[in-house]
Each structure stands twice: as C-alpha cells, then as structure tokens.
C-alpha positions in Angstrom: 30.7 153.2 95.0 32.7 153.1 91.6 36.2 153.7 92.0 37.8 153.6 88.4 41.0 154.7 86.7 41.8 156.1 83.5 43.9 157.8 81.1 43.9 161.6 81.3 43.0 163.2 78.1 43.7 167.2 76.7 40.4 167.4 78.0 41.0 166.7 81.5 43.6 169.0 81.7 41.4 172.1 82.9 39.8 170.3 85.6 42.7 168.9 86.8 44.5 172.1 86.6 41.9 172.8 89.9 42.4 169.6 91.8 46.2 170.0 91.5 45.3 173.9 93.0 43.9 171.5 96.0 47.3 169.6 95.8 49.1 173.1 96.6 47.4 174.9 98.8 47.2 171.7 101.2 50.9 171.1 100.9 54.5 172.4 101.7 55.0 174.1 98.7 51.8 176.8 99.5 53.8 179.3 100.1 55.4 179.1 96.4 53.5 180.7 93.7 51.1 178.8 91.3 50.3 179.6 87.9 47.4 178.1 85.7 48.9 178.5 82.6 52.5 177.2 83.5 50.3 173.8 85.2 47.9 173.6 82.0 51.0 173.6 79.8 52.3 170.8 81.9 49.2 169.0 81.8 48.9 169.2 77.8 52.8 168.0 77.6 51.7 165.2 79.6 49.1 163.9 78.1 50.4 164.1 74.4 54.2 163.1 75.1 54.5 159.2 75.0 56.9 159.1 78.2 54.3 160.7 80.6 52.0 159.0 81.8 48.9 161.0 83.3 46.2 159.0 85.2 43.2 160.0 86.9 40.9 158.3 89.7 37.0 158.4 89.6 35.0 157.6 92.4 30.9 157.6 91.1 32.3 159.1 88.0 34.0 162.6 89.7 37.3 163.1 89.3 39.3 163.1 92.8 42.8 162.5 91.9 45.3 162.0 89.6 49.4 161.0 88.9 51.4 162.2 86.5 55.1 160.2 85.7 57.5 160.5 83.2 60.0 157.7 81.6 63.6 158.6 81.9 66.9 157.3 81.6 69.0 157.7 84.6 71.6 160.3 84.5 74.6 157.4 84.5 73.5 155.2 82.2 70.7 154.0 79.5 68.8 152.4 82.1 65.1 153.9 82.1 63.1 154.9 85.5 59.3 156.1 86.0 59.5 158.8 88.5 56.3 160.9 89.3 55.7 164.5 88.8 52.9 164.5 91.5 50.7 162.1 93.2 47.0 163.4 94.7 43.9 162.2 96.2 41.5 164.6 97.3 41.1 164.2 101.2 37.4 163.1 101.6 39.0 159.9 99.3 42.2 159.2 101.1 42.1 155.7 102.9 40.2 153.5 100.8 41.2 152.1 97.2 41.9 155.3 95.4 45.1 156.1 96.0 46.0 152.4 95.8 44.2 152.2 92.5 46.5 155.1 91.0 49.7 153.6 92.0 48.9 150.0 90.7 48.5 152.0 87.0 51.8 154.0 87.6 53.6 150.5 87.9 52.0 149.2 85.2 52.9 152.2 83.2 56.5 151.6 83.6 56.3 148.1 83.5 55.0 148.5 79.8 57.6 150.9 78.9 60.8 148.9 80.5 61.8 151.0 83.3 64.4 148.7 85.6 62.9 151.5 88.8 59.6 152.8 89.4 60.0 155.7 91.9 58.0 158.3 94.0 58.9 160.6 96.9 56.3 162.2 99.3 57.5 166.0 98.9 54.1 167.5 99.7 54.4 166.7 104.0 50.7 166.1 103.7 49.9 162.4 105.5 53.5 161.6 104.9 53.0 158.2 107.6 50.0 156.8 106.3 51.5 157.9 102.4 54.5 156.1 103.1 52.6 152.7 104.7 50.5 152.5 101.6 53.3 153.0 99.4 54.9 149.8 101.4 52.0 147.7 101.3 52.1 148.1 97.3 55.6 146.6 97.6 57.4 150.0 97.8 60.8 150.5 99.5 62.1 153.3 101.3 65.3 154.6 100.5 66.5 157.7 101.5 64.6 161.1 102.2 64.0 164.5 100.9 65.6 167.4 102.9 64.5 171.0 102.1 65.9 174.5 102.8 63.6 177.2 103.0 65.3 180.6 101.7 
C-alpha cells in the first residue's frame, strides 16, 4: 500500500468537494446546509493563495483525505500562526498513516512560512478521542476546548 501526500491543485478541487461533502455528512455540521458552489470557490482560493496550504493524501493513487489551513497573524500582534479549516480522512483509511502524514505536511508548511504556532481543532465531533491521541503522538498539546450552542 502506497500512501503519498501532495499539494492540491486546481484540478483536485472538484473531487475534493466530494470528499468534503462526505466529511460534512459524517460530522456535527451535518444539520447545516452545504453549498457545492461555495466550497468550490473556497477550494479554488486554497490552491491559489500562498498563505493557504491544501494537501491531499492518496492511498494507492486514490485521494482519500485532505487538510486545508491558512497562515495569518494573531489578532494581538504580528507573530504568525497556521490554523486549519479542515482535516479529513475517509473512514476506511483511518488508523493507518494517512492522517499522520497530512499533519506532518501541514506542520512543515507552517515551519516554512515562519509561524510561531501550528494549531488544529477537532470541531466535527468525529472520533475525537482517537484523533486527540494521534495529535498528541505528533507533539500537539491539548489546550482549551470547543463548546457549541445550537439555536
């Protein structure tokens, strides 16, 4: 089995919209609406803006997941951070190396951009315990938490 992480291109946006929809339907956000048009525009921006990273993981040349993040300054100063918009691996490919390899590429992107901090959140409410353990194994420290109030 070959697991490869590579940068996404404009040609990857349509198939990744489908993968993103899988994530959406599995997640805590499933009750929120989904717009193929809006997510396509977001994907187009993610592959063209140098402050974004858009990595795809392939298993045996089949795309099975992605991570998208953006470099921006903290609101309180000029130091830079890398924060994620999404990180997803299809259920049948979790627990192997696909998710970890995406995170490694994400962290390396942040280092290359000179960030002081790389952050990632688990807001989907999907396998939060296992995901947290993986992130800790990859030297992330759990700080704070996310709380939601649906109205």
